[in-house]
TORROSE-901076 format. One record per residue (C-alpha): residue number from 1; x, y, z. Coordinates in steps of 0.25 Angstrom, whole numbers, plus 5000, padded with zeros to 4 digits. Layout:
<nodes>
<num:NUM, c1:X, c2:Y, c3:Z> $
...
</nodes>
This chain:
<nodes>
<num:1, c1:5027, c2:5034, c3:4743> $
<num:2, c1:5027, c2:5019, c3:4738> $
<num:3, c1:5033, c2:5008, c3:4746> $
<num:4, c1:5037, c2:4996, c3:4739> $
<num:5, c1:5038, c2:4982, c3:4746> $
<num:6, c1:5042, c2:4969, c3:4738> $
<num:7, c1:5041, c2:4954, c3:4742> $
<num:8, c1:5048, c2:4949, c3:4730> $
<num:9, c1:5035, c2:4946, c3:4723> $
<num:10, c1:5029, c2:4959, c3:4720> $
<num:11, c1:5030, c2:4973, c3:4722> $
<num:12, c1:5019, c2:4980, c3:4733> $
<num:13, c1:5018, c2:4995, c3:4734> $
<num:14, c1:5012, c2:5002, c3:4746> $
<num:15, c1:5008, c2:5016, c3:4745> $
<num:16, c1:5008, c2:5025, c3:4758> $
<num:17, c1:4999, c2:5037, c3:4756> $
<num:18, c1:5006, c2:5049, c3:4762> $
<num:19, c1:4995, c2:5051, c3:4773> $
<num:20, c1:4995, c2:5037, c3:4778> $
<num:21, c1:5001, c2:5035, c3:4791> $
<num:22, c1:5012, c2:5026, c3:4793> $
<num:23, c1:5009, c2:5013, c3:4798> $
<num:24, c1:5014, c2:5012, c3:4812> $
<num:25, c1:5026, c2:5003, c3:4814> $
<num:26, c1:5023, c2:4993, c3:4825> $
<num:27, c1:5038, c2:4991, c3:4828> $
<num:28, c1:5039, c2:5007, c3:4831> $
<num:29, c1:5040, c2:5009, c3:4846> $
<num:30, c1:5027, c2:5016, c3:4853> $
<num:31, c1:5029, c2:5031, c3:4857> $
<num:32, c1:5033, c2:5033, c3:4870> $
<num:33, c1:5024, c2:5037, c3:4881> $
<num:34, c1:5023, c2:5052, c3:4884> $
<num:35, c1:5030, c2:5057, c3:4896> $
<num:36, c1:5032, c2:5068, c3:4906> $
<num:37, c1:5039, c2:5079, c3:4903> $
<num:38, c1:5049, c2:5087, c3:4912> $
<num:39, c1:5044, c2:5101, c3:4914> $
<num:40, c1:5046, c2:5104, c3:4930> $
<num:41, c1:5058, c2:5114, c3:4931> $
<num:42, c1:5064, c2:5118, c3:4945> $
<num:43, c1:5054, c2:5130, c3:4949> $
<num:44, c1:5041, c2:5122, c3:4944> $
<num:45, c1:5046, c2:5111, c3:4954> $
<num:46, c1:5049, c2:5121, c3:4965> $
<num:47, c1:5035, c2:5127, c3:4962> $
<num:48, c1:5029, c2:5112, c3:4963> $
<num:49, c1:5035, c2:5111, c3:4977> $
<num:50, c1:5030, c2:5124, c3:4982> $
<num:51, c1:5016, c2:5122, c3:4975> $
<num:52, c1:5014, c2:5107, c3:4981> $
<num:53, c1:5020, c2:5112, c3:4994> $
<num:54, c1:5012, c2:5126, c3:4997> $
<num:55, c1:4998, c2:5122, c3:4996> $
<num:56, c1:4987, c2:5123, c3:5005> $
<num:57, c1:4994, c2:5120, c3:5018> $
<num:58, c1:5001, c2:5133, c3:5021> $
<num:59, c1:4988, c2:5140, c3:5021> $
<num:60, c1:4984, c2:5133, c3:5033> $
<num:61, c1:4997, c2:5128, c3:5038> $
<num:62, c1:5001, c2:5139, c3:5049> $
<num:63, c1:4988, c2:5136, c3:5058> $
<num:64, c1:4991, c2:5122, c3:5057> $
<num:65, c1:5006, c2:5124, c3:5061> $
<num:66, c1:5002, c2:5135, c3:5072> $
<num:67, c1:4991, c2:5124, c3:5078> $
<num:68, c1:5003, c2:5115, c3:5081> $
<num:69, c1:5015, c2:5122, c3:5085> $
<num:70, c1:5011, c2:5137, c3:5087> $
<num:71, c1:5021, c2:5148, c3:5087> $
<num:72, c1:5031, c2:5137, c3:5083> $
<num:73, c1:5025, c2:5135, c3:5069> $
<num:74, c1:5037, c2:5141, c3:5061> $
<num:75, c1:5045, c2:5131, c3:5067> $
<num:76, c1:5036, c2:5120, c3:5062> $
<num:77, c1:5037, c2:5125, c3:5048> $
<num:78, c1:5052, c2:5125, c3:5048> $
<num:79, c1:5053, c2:5111, c3:5055> $
<num:80, c1:5043, c2:5106, c3:5043> $
<num:81, c1:5052, c2:5113, c3:5032> $
<num:82, c1:5063, c2:5106, c3:5038> $
<num:83, c1:5056, c2:5091, c3:5039> $
<num:84, c1:5051, c2:5093, c3:5025> $
<num:85, c1:5065, c2:5098, c3:5020> $
<num:86, c1:5070, c2:5084, c3:5023> $
<num:87, c1:5060, c2:5078, c3:5015> $
<num:88, c1:5062, c2:5088, c3:5004> $
<num:89, c1:5076, c2:5084, c3:5003> $
<num:90, c1:5073, c2:5070, c3:5001> $
<num:91, c1:5063, c2:5072, c3:4990> $
<num:92, c1:5073, c2:5083, c3:4984> $
<num:93, c1:5083, c2:5071, c3:4982> $
<num:94, c1:5072, c2:5062, c3:4978> $
<num:95, c1:5066, c2:5070, c3:4967> $
<num:96, c1:5080, c2:5074, c3:4962> $
<num:97, c1:5082, c2:5059, c3:4960> $
<num:98, c1:5071, c2:5055, c3:4951> $
<num:99, c1:5065, c2:5062, c3:4938> $
<num:100, c1:5052, c2:5054, c3:4936> $
<num:101, c1:5039, c2:5057, c3:4942> $
<num:102, c1:5034, c2:5051, c3:4956> $
<num:103, c1:5040, c2:5058, c3:4968> $
<num:104, c1:5040, c2:5050, c3:4980> $
<num:105, c1:5034, c2:5038, c3:4973> $
<num:106, c1:5046, c2:5036, c3:4963> $
<num:107, c1:5056, c2:5039, c3:4975> $
<num:108, c1:5050, c2:5027, c3:4983> $
<num:109, c1:5049, c2:5019, c3:4970> $
<num:110, c1:5063, c2:5020, c3:4967> $
<num:111, c1:5068, c2:5018, c3:4983> $
<num:112, c1:5059, c2:5007, c3:4987> $
<num:113, c1:5051, c2:5002, c3:4975> $
<num:114, c1:5036, c2:5002, c3:4971> $
<num:115, c1:5029, c2:4998, c3:4983> $
<num:116, c1:5036, c2:5010, c3:4991> $
<num:117, c1:5033, c2:5019, c3:4980> $
<num:118, c1:5018, c2:5016, c3:4979> $
<num:119, c1:5016, c2:5018, c3:4994> $
<num:120, c1:5024, c2:5032, c3:4991> $
<num:121, c1:5016, c2:5035, c3:4980> $
<num:122, c1:5002, c2:5033, c3:4986> $
<num:123, c1:5007, c2:5042, c3:4998> $
<num:124, c1:5012, c2:5052, c3:4990> $
<num:125, c1:5001, c2:5052, c3:4980> $
<num:126, c1:4991, c2:5053, c3:4993> $
<num:127, c1:4999, c2:5065, c3:4997> $
<num:128, c1:4997, c2:5073, c3:4984> $
<num:129, c1:4983, c2:5070, c3:4981> $
<num:130, c1:4978, c2:5073, c3:4996> $
<num:131, c1:4986, c2:5085, c3:4996> $
<num:132, c1:4981, c2:5090, c3:4984> $
<num:133, c1:4967, c2:5087, c3:4988> $
<num:134, c1:4969, c2:5095, c3:5000> $
<num:135, c1:4975, c2:5107, c3:4993> $
<num:136, c1:4963, c2:5107, c3:4984> $
<num:137, c1:4954, c2:5108, c3:4995> $
<num:138, c1:4962, c2:5120, c3:5001> $
<num:139, c1:4961, c2:5126, c3:4987> $
<num:140, c1:4945, c2:5126, c3:4988> $
<num:141, c1:4945, c2:5131, c3:5002> $
<num:142, c1:4954, c2:5142, c3:5000> $
<num:143, c1:4946, c2:5147, c3:4986> $
<num:144, c1:4934, c2:5146, c3:4996> $
<num:145, c1:4939, c2:5159, c3:5003> $
<num:146, c1:4935, c2:5166, c3:4991> $
<num:147, c1:4922, c2:5158, c3:4986> $
<num:148, c1:4917, c2:5149, c3:4997> $
<num:149, c1:4908, c2:5142, c3:4987> $
<num:150, c1:4919, c2:5135, c3:4982> $
<num:151, c1:4921, c2:5126, c3:4994> $
<num:152, c1:4907, c2:5120, c3:4992> $
<num:153, c1:4907, c2:5105, c3:4986> $
<num:154, c1:4903, c2:5108, c3:4972> $
<num:155, c1:4912, c2:5121, c3:4969> $
<num:156, c1:4924, c2:5114, c3:4977> $
<num:157, c1:4923, c2:5102, c3:4968> $
<num:158, c1:4922, c2:5111, c3:4956> $
<num:159, c1:4933, c2:5119, c3:4959> $
<num:160, c1:4942, c2:5107, c3:4963> $
<num:161, c1:4939, c2:5100, c3:4949> $
<num:162, c1:4941, c2:5112, c3:4942> $
<num:163, c1:4956, c2:5115, c3:4949> $
<num:164, c1:4960, c2:5101, c3:4948> $
<num:165, c1:4956, c2:5099, c3:4934> $
<num:166, c1:4962, c2:5112, c3:4930> $
<num:167, c1:4975, c2:5108, c3:4936> $
<num:168, c1:4975, c2:5093, c3:4929> $
<num:169, c1:4972, c2:5100, c3:4915> $
<num:170, c1:4984, c2:5109, c3:4916> $
<num:171, c1:4994, c2:5098, c3:4922> $
<num:172, c1:4990, c2:5089, c3:4911> $
<num:173, c1:4993, c2:5097, c3:4902> $
<num:174, c1:5007, c2:5098, c3:4905> $
<num:175, c1:5017, c2:5098, c3:4917> $
<num:176, c1:5022, c2:5112, c3:4913> $
<num:177, c1:5008, c2:5118, c3:4914> $
<num:178, c1:5005, c2:5110, c3:4928> $
<num:179, c1:5019, c2:5115, c3:4932> $
<num:180, c1:5018, c2:5129, c3:4927> $
<num:181, c1:5003, c2:5131, c3:4934> $
<num:182, c1:5010, c2:5126, c3:4947> $
<num:183, c1:5021, c2:5137, c3:4945> $
<num:184, c1:5010, c2:5148, c3:4944> $
<num:185, c1:5002, c2:5143, c3:4956> $
<num:186, c1:5015, c2:5141, c3:4965> $
<num:187, c1:5017, c2:5156, c3:4963> $
<num:188, c1:5002, c2:5159, c3:4965> $
<num:189, c1:5003, c2:5152, c3:4979> $
<num:190, c1:5016, c2:5158, c3:4982> $
<num:191, c1:5012, c2:5173, c3:4980> $
<num:192, c1:5001, c2:5174, c3:4991> $
<num:193, c1:5010, c2:5166, c3:5000> $
<num:194, c1:5021, c2:5175, c3:4998> $
<num:195, c1:5012, c2:5188, c3:5000> $
<num:196, c1:5007, c2:5182, c3:5013> $
<num:197, c1:5021, c2:5181, c3:5018> $
<num:198, c1:5027, c2:5194, c3:5014> $
<num:199, c1:5015, c2:5202, c3:5018> $
<num:200, c1:5012, c2:5194, c3:5031> $
<num:201, c1:5027, c2:5195, c3:5035> $
<num:202, c1:5026, c2:5211, c3:5034> $
<num:203, c1:5013, c2:5213, c3:5039> $
<num:204, c1:5009, c2:5202, c3:5049> $
<num:205, c1:5007, c2:5207, c3:5063> $
<num:206, c1:5016, c2:5197, c3:5070> $
<num:207, c1:5005, c2:5194, c3:5080> $
<num:208, c1:5010, c2:5184, c3:5092> $
<num:209, c1:5005, c2:5170, c3:5089> $
<num:210, c1:4996, c2:5163, c3:5098> $
<num:211, c1:5004, c2:5152, c3:5106> $
<num:212, c1:4999, c2:5137, c3:5107> $
<num:213, c1:4993, c2:5134, c3:5120> $
<num:214, c1:5006, c2:5124, c3:5122> $
<num:215, c1:5018, c2:5122, c3:5115> $
<num:216, c1:5018, c2:5112, c3:5102> $
<num:217, c1:5020, c2:5097, c3:5105> $
<num:218, c1:5028, c2:5088, c3:5096> $
<num:219, c1:5016, c2:5083, c3:5091> $
<num:220, c1:5011, c2:5097, c3:5086> $
<num:221, c1:5025, c2:5099, c3:5080> $
<num:222, c1:5024, c2:5086, c3:5071> $
<num:223, c1:5010, c2:5090, c3:5068> $
<num:224, c1:5014, c2:5102, c3:5063> $
<num:225, c1:5025, c2:5096, c3:5055> $
<num:226, c1:5014, c2:5086, c3:5049> $
<num:227, c1:5006, c2:5099, c3:5044> $
<num:228, c1:5018, c2:5105, c3:5038> $
<num:229, c1:5021, c2:5092, c3:5030> $
<num:230, c1:5009, c2:5095, c3:5023> $
<num:231, c1:5012, c2:5109, c3:5021> $
<num:232, c1:5027, c2:5107, c3:5016> $
<num:233, c1:5024, c2:5094, c3:5009> $
<num:234, c1:5019, c2:5092, c3:4994> $
<num:235, c1:5034, c2:5095, c3:4988> $
<num:236, c1:5035, c2:5079, c3:4986> $
<num:237, c1:5025, c2:5079, c3:4975> $
<num:238, c1:5033, c2:5088, c3:4966> $
<num:239, c1:5042, c2:5078, c3:4962> $
<num:240, c1:5032, c2:5067, c3:4959> $
<num:241, c1:5033, c2:5076, c3:4946> $
<num:242, c1:5047, c2:5075, c3:4944> $
<num:243, c1:5046, c2:5067, c3:4931> $
<num:244, c1:5042, c2:5081, c3:4925> $
<num:245, c1:5053, c2:5089, c3:4932> $
<num:246, c1:5065, c2:5094, c3:4923> $
<num:247, c1:5076, c2:5091, c3:4934> $
<num:248, c1:5071, c2:5084, c3:4947> $
<num:249, c1:5086, c2:5082, c3:4951> $
<num:250, c1:5089, c2:5097, c3:4951> $
<num:251, c1:5076, c2:5103, c3:4953> $
<num:252, c1:5070, c2:5094, c3:4964> $
<num:253, c1:5078, c2:5099, c3:4976> $
<num:254, c1:5076, c2:5113, c3:4972> $
<num:255, c1:5062, c2:5113, c3:4971> $
<num:256, c1:5060, c2:5106, c3:4985> $
<num:257, c1:5070, c2:5114, c3:4993> $
<num:258, c1:5065, c2:5127, c3:4986> $
<num:259, c1:5051, c2:5123, c3:4989> $
<num:260, c1:5053, c2:5120, c3:5003> $
<num:261, c1:5060, c2:5133, c3:5006> $
<num:262, c1:5049, c2:5142, c3:5000> $
<num:263, c1:5038, c2:5132, c3:5006> $
<num:264, c1:5044, c2:5133, c3:5021> $
<num:265, c1:5047, c2:5148, c3:5020> $
<num:266, c1:5032, c2:5151, c3:5015> $
<num:267, c1:5026, c2:5142, c3:5026> $
<num:268, c1:5035, c2:5148, c3:5037> $
<num:269, c1:5032, c2:5162, c3:5033> $
<num:270, c1:5017, c2:5160, c3:5032> $
<num:271, c1:5017, c2:5155, c3:5045> $
<num:272, c1:5023, c2:5166, c3:5051> $
<num:273, c1:5014, c2:5175, c3:5044> $
<num:274, c1:5002, c2:5169, c3:5048> $
<num:275, c1:5008, c2:5168, c3:5064> $
<num:276, c1:5010, c2:5182, c3:5064> $
<num:277, c1:4996, c2:5185, c3:5059> $
<num:278, c1:4987, c2:5176, c3:5065> $
<num:279, c1:4990, c2:5173, c3:5081> $
<num:280, c1:4981, c2:5161, c3:5081> $
<num:281, c1:4986, c2:5155, c3:5069> $
<num:282, c1:4983, c2:5141, c3:5075> $
<num:283, c1:4969, c2:5145, c3:5074> $
<num:284, c1:4969, c2:5151, c3:5061> $
<num:285, c1:4961, c2:5143, c3:5050> $
<num:286, c1:4968, c2:5150, c3:5038> $
<num:287, c1:4980, c2:5156, c3:5043> $
<num:288, c1:4986, c2:5163, c3:5031> $
<num:289, c1:4973, c2:5170, c3:5028> $
<num:290, c1:4972, c2:5174, c3:5041> $
<num:291, c1:4986, c2:5179, c3:5042> $
<num:292, c1:4983, c2:5187, c3:5028> $
<num:293, c1:4971, c2:5194, c3:5035> $
<num:294, c1:4980, c2:5199, c3:5045> $
<num:295, c1:4990, c2:5206, c3:5037> $
<num:296, c1:4983, c2:5208, c3:5023> $
<num:297, c1:4967, c2:5208, c3:5026> $
<num:298, c1:4957, c2:5201, c3:5020> $
<num:299, c1:4964, c2:5202, c3:5006> $
<num:300, c1:4976, c2:5194, c3:5012> $
<num:301, c1:4967, c2:5183, c3:5017> $
<num:302, c1:4961, c2:5182, c3:5003> $
<num:303, c1:4975, c2:5182, c3:4996> $
<num:304, c1:4979, c2:5170, c3:5006> $
<num:305, c1:4966, c2:5162, c3:5001> $
<num:306, c1:4970, c2:5164, c3:4987> $
<num:307, c1:4984, c2:5161, c3:4990> $
<num:308, c1:4979, c2:5148, c3:4997> $
<num:309, c1:4970, c2:5144, c3:4984> $
<num:310, c1:4981, c2:5146, c3:4975> $
<num:311, c1:4992, c2:5138, c3:4984> $
<num:312, c1:4982, c2:5127, c3:4984> $
<num:313, c1:4979, c2:5127, c3:4969> $
<num:314, c1:4994, c2:5128, c3:4966> $
<num:315, c1:4996, c2:5117, c3:4975> $
<num:316, c1:4986, c2:5109, c3:4967> $
<num:317, c1:4993, c2:5113, c3:4954> $
<num:318, c1:5006, c2:5108, c3:4959> $
<num:319, c1:5001, c2:5094, c3:4963> $
<num:320, c1:4995, c2:5090, c3:4951> $
<num:321, c1:5009, c2:5093, c3:4944> $
<num:322, c1:5016, c2:5084, c3:4954> $
<num:323, c1:5007, c2:5074, c3:4961> $
<num:324, c1:5001, c2:5067, c3:4948> $
<num:325, c1:5015, c2:5063, c3:4944> $
<num:326, c1:5015, c2:5053, c3:4955> $
<num:327, c1:5003, c2:5045, c3:4949> $
<num:328, c1:5010, c2:5046, c3:4935> $
<num:329, c1:5023, c2:5040, c3:4941> $
<num:330, c1:5015, c2:5029, c3:4947> $
<num:331, c1:5008, c2:5026, c3:4935> $
<num:332, c1:5021, c2:5027, c3:4926> $
<num:333, c1:5028, c2:5017, c3:4935> $
<num:334, c1:5016, c2:5007, c3:4936> $
<num:335, c1:5013, c2:5009, c3:4949> $
<num:336, c1:4999, c2:5015, c3:4946> $
<num:337, c1:4991, c2:5012, c3:4933> $
<num:338, c1:4999, c2:5016, c3:4922> $
<num:339, c1:4989, c2:5027, c3:4917> $
<num:340, c1:4994, c2:5036, c3:4928> $
<num:341, c1:5008, c2:5037, c3:4921> $
<num:342, c1:5001, c2:5042, c3:4908> $
<num:343, c1:5007, c2:5054, c3:4902> $
<num:344, c1:4999, c2:5064, c3:4893> $
<num:345, c1:5005, c2:5062, c3:4878> $
<num:346, c1:5003, c2:5077, c3:4876> $
<num:347, c1:5005, c2:5083, c3:4889> $
<num:348, c1:5014, c2:5074, c3:4895> $
<num:349, c1:5009, c2:5073, c3:4909> $
<num:350, c1:5003, c2:5062, c3:4918> $
<num:351, c1:4988, c2:5067, c3:4915> $
<num:352, c1:4982, c2:5054, c3:4921> $
<num:353, c1:4990, c2:5056, c3:4935> $
<num:354, c1:4986, c2:5070, c3:4935> $
<num:355, c1:4971, c2:5068, c3:4932> $
<num:356, c1:4972, c2:5057, c3:4943> $
<num:357, c1:4978, c2:5067, c3:4953> $
<num:358, c1:4968, c2:5078, c3:4951> $
<num:359, c1:4956, c2:5068, c3:4952> $
<num:360, c1:4961, c2:5063, c3:4965> $
<num:361, c1:4964, c2:5076, c3:4970> $
<num:362, c1:4951, c2:5081, c3:4967> $
<num:363, c1:4944, c2:5069, c3:4974> $
<num:364, c1:4951, c2:5071, c3:4986> $
<num:365, c1:4949, c2:5086, c3:4987> $
<num:366, c1:4934, c2:5083, c3:4985> $
<num:367, c1:4933, c2:5072, c3:4995> $
<num:368, c1:4943, c2:5076, c3:5006> $
<num:369, c1:4945, c2:5089, c3:5013> $
<num:370, c1:4958, c2:5096, c3:5016> $
<num:371, c1:4962, c2:5089, c3:5029> $
<num:372, c1:4960, c2:5075, c3:5024> $
<num:373, c1:4969, c2:5076, c3:5011> $
<num:374, c1:4980, c2:5084, c3:5020> $
<num:375, c1:4980, c2:5073, c3:5029> $
<num:376, c1:4982, c2:5062, c3:5019> $
<num:377, c1:4992, c2:5070, c3:5012> $
<num:378, c1:5001, c2:5072, c3:5025> $
<num:379, c1:5002, c2:5057, c3:5028> $
<num:380, c1:5004, c2:5052, c3:5014> $
<num:381, c1:5016, c2:5063, c3:5013> $
<num:382, c1:5023, c2:5057, c3:5024> $
<num:383, c1:5025, c2:5044, c3:5018> $
<num:384, c1:5029, c2:5049, c3:5005> $
<num:385, c1:5040, c2:5058, c3:5012> $
<num:386, c1:5044, c2:5046, c3:5020> $
<num:387, c1:5046, c2:5037, c3:5008> $
<num:388, c1:5053, c2:5047, c3:5000> $
<num:389, c1:5063, c2:5049, c3:5012> $
<num:390, c1:5066, c2:5035, c3:5011> $
<num:391, c1:5066, c2:5034, c3:4997> $
<num:392, c1:5079, c2:5044, c3:4997> $
<num:393, c1:5086, c2:5034, c3:5007> $
<num:394, c1:5084, c2:5023, c3:4999> $
<num:395, c1:5088, c2:5029, c3:4985> $
<num:396, c1:5100, c2:5036, c3:4990> $
<num:397, c1:5105, c2:5021, c3:4995> $
<num:398, c1:5100, c2:5016, c3:4981> $
<num:399, c1:5104, c2:5026, c3:4972> $
<num:400, c1:5115, c2:5035, c3:4979> $
<num:401, c1:5121, c2:5041, c3:4965> $
<num:402, c1:5107, c2:5045, c3:4960> $
<num:403, c1:5107, c2:5058, c3:4953> $
<num:404, c1:5099, c2:5066, c3:4963> $
<num:405, c1:5100, c2:5078, c3:4972> $
<num:406, c1:5105, c2:5073, c3:4986> $
<num:407, c1:5099, c2:5079, c3:4998> $
<num:408, c1:5110, c2:5081, c3:5009> $
<num:409, c1:5108, c2:5071, c3:5020> $
<num:410, c1:5096, c2:5064, c3:5012> $
<num:411, c1:5095, c2:5051, c3:5019> $
<num:412, c1:5095, c2:5058, c3:5033> $
<num:413, c1:5085, c2:5068, c3:5027> $
<num:414, c1:5077, c2:5057, c3:5022> $
<num:415, c1:5077, c2:5050, c3:5036> $
<num:416, c1:5073, c2:5063, c3:5042> $
<num:417, c1:5062, c2:5064, c3:5033> $
<num:418, c1:5057, c2:5050, c3:5036> $
<num:419, c1:5057, c2:5054, c3:5050> $
<num:420, c1:5049, c2:5067, c3:5048> $
<num:421, c1:5038, c2:5060, c3:5041> $
<num:422, c1:5039, c2:5049, c3:5053> $
<num:423, c1:5037, c2:5060, c3:5063> $
<num:424, c1:5025, c2:5066, c3:5055> $
<num:425, c1:5018, c2:5052, c3:5054> $
<num:426, c1:5017, c2:5053, c3:5070> $
<num:427, c1:5007, c2:5063, c3:5068> $
<num:428, c1:4998, c2:5056, c3:5058> $
<num:429, c1:4984, c2:5051, c3:5061> $
<num:430, c1:4977, c2:5038, c3:5061> $
<num:431, c1:4970, c2:5044, c3:5049> $
<num:432, c1:4984, c2:5047, c3:5043> $
<num:433, c1:4988, c2:5032, c3:5046> $
<num:434, c1:4975, c2:5026, c3:5039> $
<num:435, c1:4978, c2:5034, c3:5027> $
<num:436, c1:4992, c2:5032, c3:5025> $
<num:437, c1:4990, c2:5016, c3:5027> $
<num:438, c1:4978, c2:5017, c3:5016> $
<num:439, c1:4987, c2:5023, c3:5007> $
<num:440, c1:4999, c2:5013, c3:5010> $
<num:441, c1:4988, c2:5002, c3:5007> $
<num:442, c1:4984, c2:5008, c3:4994> $
<num:443, c1:4999, c2:5010, c3:4989> $
<num:444, c1:5001, c2:4995, c3:4993> $
<num:445, c1:4989, c2:4990, c3:4984> $
<num:446, c1:4995, c2:4998, c3:4973> $
<num:447, c1:5009, c2:4992, c3:4974> $
<num:448, c1:5002, c2:4977, c3:4974> $
<num:449, c1:4995, c2:4981, c3:4961> $
<num:450, c1:5007, c2:4987, c3:4953> $
<num:451, c1:5018, c2:4979, c3:4959> $
<num:452, c1:5018, c2:4968, c3:4948> $
<num:453, c1:5017, c2:4978, c3:4936> $
<num:454, c1:5029, c2:4980, c3:4927> $
<num:455, c1:5035, c2:4994, c3:4929> $
<num:456, c1:5034, c2:5003, c3:4918> $
<num:457, c1:5044, c2:5012, c3:4912> $
<num:458, c1:5042, c2:5026, c3:4916> $
<num:459, c1:5044, c2:5035, c3:4904> $
<num:460, c1:5054, c2:5046, c3:4907> $
<num:461, c1:5050, c2:5061, c3:4907> $
<num:462, c1:5053, c2:5069, c3:4895> $
<num:463, c1:5063, c2:5080, c3:4897> $
</nodes>
């Protein structure tokens, strides 16, 4: 109990009471900061790909594609799937090469440095926030089928606050909880679509579709591919959360290609059912509901409205698992204020980034409509895809022996992906160009503000 200390002239005794805390040792190292934890397995990543891809687009997609290319629409889905497959192969290789959070931002940073990374990050961030805001608007619209009062301003705002607030709470409490909720709503959205396809293929009357007045032009085909880019996109956000994936090298290619096969099959079969049930498909405002009403009556139309609500809510739940990790990566690497790289000491989640994402999505959803946000999302996505394709070419040259899954003819696929994006850029409007120039300018200012900062050490993710 006692400790004697002698200075050679007298004896001093210091008594430490058992309940007295031990004085801190100033020489002891500070405890390490909390880190993210790996908890996303192969099937959860696949569910995230499905959830982030199949959102609101499919419920309004058939009439848009029919309006552009008429009865040749099934081929547009095939061409769109092939085009996006080249970009997915690029992302599969890049995602398998990195085990940290950030996705396209991280790939561009490693390949080209902070300036290109911040350009990519701002466009990727714009894509995810605006897409989620567009989806939130569609969620409210479909619930309006059951209670029209929900779509009026105050109930609409209250509903959006409740939905985004609830998702924020669940995801701050842990990535396992957020991933689990995503899995539940992936199943919830796929069941109504599967019923629509199976029952529709069996009972659709196979009505002859109305032909377009003239054959579709090349410009119409490109416009159809632009729309399909929005419908097939979203998968790229999944690997913003690679820092919490168990094994990105093994699981990223599996999740992406299985996800694409499922999504492309669902989209194509849904279009066939709607085309066989609704002859004037190009003039339908709710093609799936109109088709379901033909072969299943009003109850079928109600089921589709419920399925649409489930699908959009599921997409929001997937977005909050993935997109905030981009802001976390920016904060952790010093390209955003460091507070955005904070990790909750108990739940091990990037809680500041999650709250920031939710607030931005809520603001855009309340301020803009679906079309406004969808336009922003498509234009930004082209930059993200093209930069990631260029990053693959640079990283293969710089790191030829990297421990990663290699896409067959990866450089060629990357060049094709860049060409695919360039083709779609030709159909962007002046509004798109202005928005893209504004975002690029913001990213430039961001780079000028942080370029002289020392780069922090990013803590590794706990296994």
